[in-house]
N, C-alpha and C positions, 0 to 999 in steps of 0.2 A: 389741846383741842377744846373748844368751848362746849359746854353741855348744851344739848338741845333744849330750847325753852319749854318749860312745862314738864320736864323729866328730870328726876334726881340723878346725880352722877352715880354711875355704877349700876343703875337699875337695868333689869333685863328688857330687851326689846320685845314689844308685843308680836305675837305670831301674825304672819300675813293672812289677811282674810280672803278666802277664795270666793269669787263672785260667780255664781252659776247663772247663765243666761236663762231667762224665762222663755220657754218654747211657745211660740204663737200657735194658736189653733189653725189647722189646715183648712183653707177655704175650698169648698166644693167647686169643682170645675163647672162652669156654665155650659150647658149643652144646647143643641138645636131644639130639643124638646122644650127646654125652659123658655126659649124665645117664642116658640109656637104657642105655648100656654098663655104667656103674657100678652101676645098680640091677638089671641083668639082665633088662630088659624092652624093650618096643618104644617107639618115639617116640610112637606113637599113645596108649599108656597114659600116658606122661608128659604129653601134651597134655590127656588127660581129668583128670588130677590137678590140673594148673595151672588149668584152666578149670572145674573142678567139673562135668564132664560133657562131652559129652552121655551117655556111657555110664558105668555104675557101675564102681568099681575096688575090689577086695578090700582090706580094711583092712591086711593084712600087706604087700601090694604097694604100697599108698599110702604106708605108713611108709618102705619102702625108697626110693621115689622122693623123698619129702620129705627123707630123710637124704642122698641123693645131691645134691639141690639145695643143701642147706646146706653139705655138704662141699666142693663145687665152686664155691660162690658164684655159682650160675647166676641170671641176671636175664633174664626173658622180654623179647623185643623187641616191645613193644606196637605200635609203628608198623608193623612187618612183619605182625603179626597182623591189624591193622586193614585193611591193603592187601589181604591174602589173603581176608579174610572180608567186606570192604566194610562192616564195622561196628567201632566202637571199644568200649572198656569204659566209655563215658560214657552217662549218661541226662540228657537235657535236661529242665528243669522251668521252666515259666513261671507266675508268680504275679502278681496285680494289684499288690501292694505289700508287700514283705517287712518293712517297718517296722511293719506292723500285727501285733500278737502272734499272732493266729490263724494267719496265713500263715507267720510265722516258725517257729512250732511245727510246723506241717504240713510245711514244707520240711525241718526238722531230722529229723522222723520218717521222711520219704522217704529222706533221706541215710543214716540208720541202717539202714533196710531194704535199701537198695541195697548198702551195705557188706557186709551178710550174704551178698549174691550176688556179691561181688567186683567191684562197679561203683562208679563215682564219679558225682556229680551236679553239673551246671552249672545255675545258677539265674539267670533273667532276670526283671526287673520290667517289666510292661507299663504300669504307672501308669494303668490303666483306659483306655488308648488303643489303638484298633484297629491303627493303623499300627505302634506299638511291639510289639504282640503278633506281628504278621506279620513284623516285623524279626527278632525272636528265633526265630520258627519257621524262617525261611530260614537264619539263622546256624547254629542247632543241627543242622538237617537236613543242611546243607552240610558239617558236621563229621562226618557219618556216625555220629551217636549211635545207640546200640543201640535206643533208643526215646524217646518223649517223653511226659511227664506234664504235662497242661495244665489249669491253673486259669484258665479263660477269663473275661474281664471281662463277657462278654455275647454275644448272637448276632452272629457275625461271618462274613459271606459270604466275605470275603477270606481269613480264616484257614481256612475250610472248603475253599476252592479250593486254597490252598497245600498243605494236607494231602493232598488228592486228587492233586495234581500230583506229589508226591514218593512217593505210595503208602506213606506213613509209618505206622509202628506207634505209635498214639497212644491214651492212656488219659486220659479226662477225670476230674478229681478235684474233689470238693466241689460243682461246678456242672455242669449239663448243658445248654448252650445249644441252642436249638432248631435253629440252622443247622448244627451239627456233629453228625452222626449217627455216633457212635463209642461204644466201650465206656466206661462211666462207673462210678465208685465214689463213692457219695453217702451222706449221713445221712438218716434219716427226719425231715426238717425240719418237715413239717406236724405229725406226731405229737408231736415234741418241744415245739413251741410250744403245742400243745393241753395237754400236761401242765403246763407252767409257768402258763398262764392259769387252768386249773382250780384249781391250787394256790393262786394268789392269791385267787381267788373264794372258796375254802373258808375263807379268813381272815375272811370276812364283809364284804368290800368291796362297795359297791353296783355297781361296774363296774370294769373294767380298761382303761386306755388303752394304746395301742401306739405306740411310736416305730419307724416303718418306714424305708424307704429314701428315695431321692430320685425326682424325676419321671422320670428316665431309667432307673430300675431296670427291667430286662427283666420282661415279664409272665410269661414261661415259662422254666423252667429255672434261675431264680436262687434261692438259698437264702433271701434276705431276703423275696422275694415269697412263698415257701412258709411262712416264719415268720408273716407277716401273715395268710396263709390259715388257718394253725392257730389263731391268735388269733381270727379271725372265727368259725371253727367252734365253739370253746369258748364264745364269747359267745352264739352262736345256741342252743347246747345249754342254756344257762342262761336263755334267753328275754330276753336283753339286747340293746339296740341298739348298733351300732358307729358310728352316724352322728356325725360331728364328734369322734370319739374316736381317729382315726388321724392321727398327726403325722409329717410328713416331716422327715428329718434325715440328713446324711451319715453314713457308717459309722464315722468316726473320732471319738475322744473330744473332740478340740479343738472341732470345729464342733458336735458334739452338745451340748457344754457350753453353747455360746452359744444354741442352740435351747432347751435346758432352762431357762436363766435366764429367758427370756421366758415360757415355758409355766408354770413354777412360781411366777412372780411375779404371774401374772394372776389374775383373780377366779374362774376356773373350773378351779382346780388339781385334777388328778385324784387320787383316793385311792391308786391303784396304777398302775404302768407296767410293761408288758412291753417290753423293748428287744430289737430283733432282732439285736444283736451285743453282746458284753461291752464293747467299746470305747465304744459309745453309753452303756451303763450307767455306766461310769466317769465320763463327762461329766455324767450326771444326778446321780450321788452328789456330785460336786464342786460343782455348782450348788446342790444342796440344802444342803450345808454352808455355802456363802457366804450363802444366804438364811435360815439358821438354822431350817431345816425338819428336824424329827427323822425319821430313817429307822431303824426302820420305824414309829415311833409315829404320825407324821402322813402318811407316804408309804411305801408298799411298792414295792420295785424288784426286778425279775428280769431276767436277761440271757440270752444264748445263745452258747455256744462253750466255756465253762469253760477259759479260758486260765489260766495259772498265777497271774497277778495277782489273779484273782477271789477267791482265798482270803486275800488280804492287804489288801483294801479295808476301810474302816471305815464301816459294819459289813461283814463278809464277804458276798460277793455270792451269792445264790441264782441258779443258772443251769442251762442244759441242756448236757450233755456228749455228745460223740461219741467213739468209740474211734479216735483218730487213728493210734495205732500199728498197729492192725489194718487200717485203711483204707489207710495208706501201704504196708504189706506187700502187701496185695491189689493195689494199683496197680502196684507194682514187679513182682510176679509176673506180672500180666497183660501188662505192657509187654514183658517178656522172654521169655515162654513162647509157643511156636508153637501150644500147645493152645487158643489163642483161637479158631481156625477149625476148624469141623467141616463137611466136604462143601462148602467154599467159603463158608460163612456163619458169622456170629458165634455162639458157643455161648451166651454170656451177655452180653447187651448192657448190663444194669444190675445192679450189686451194691449193695444198700441195707443199711446198717448201722443198728441201732436207736439211738435217742437215750435218754438217761437224765437224770432230774431230780436235780441236786445241791443239796440243801437246806442253806442256811446262814442267816444272821440277817437279811439285808436284806428278806426277805419277811414277817418277823414271827415266825418260829419261834425258840424259845429257844436251840436248840443252834447 
């Protein structure tokens, strides 16, 4: 073995030198008092700026506080705030299935509206199961969320009992189950379905069939049930029978596609179909394409929800739209604001937003 350069052969190896890291001095934690001193104001005003209330702060004072926060690198202790107020900066949201485009878009709208109020959103999926809905109710309320936005899968006595037990601030969104008597933000589902059905009939079709929900769909408070009711009303207005023209199908596109294959391949294929969700309509359009049925030449189709995919189908889907951004903002405002209660009672138990028909080509319109 060749000797190491610079060392004589047989010389002892030098002992390894232990490097002791230099301990950096601990930096004192910046407090709200420090921010108040630098900004020349009180800690209460600093709190109002950080939390956007509850009292207003003059613009010049707000700028001084924000400048002091930036200069000092102040970070609020959210855990301490939550312990003091018994509330966190979190909003819990429970939806039936976030994989479905409508619920995904609604959850995104709620998240955006919550961010405008300085809050974050936790989302749980009930999978249309009562026990999972109750599981997330307990979990989120146990985390001391600031409030809860609930898209309930149906009338749930267990969920209602859980809400009462916690005395929770809850806003129902999209659905208003009969068992849960709380503030709700909904769309005019009956009126929207009437609009769509009338529009299909105006194209000269002898009748319009309806793809509704499943046997377990709640009779009261469920949007799909209201869509079916809107279809019934429009058919009655036109003097048309609804007998044997309502077909059950799950809400998602995959199972609706299987139902549509049997319906469209049969001898009594309807000339037009109102689907109670856009996802169902996607399944119908796929089945029609496989069976080589021209849409809208041989079959007119309309949906309900106006999810973003509705404009990308072939042909683009005529559907009913709701103002999801406005509904989400209303739900967040209601769940956060103490103004919900007046003299111990709810000020507004129901906020209903109008529905609008979005006309594309699947109904037979040229545009």
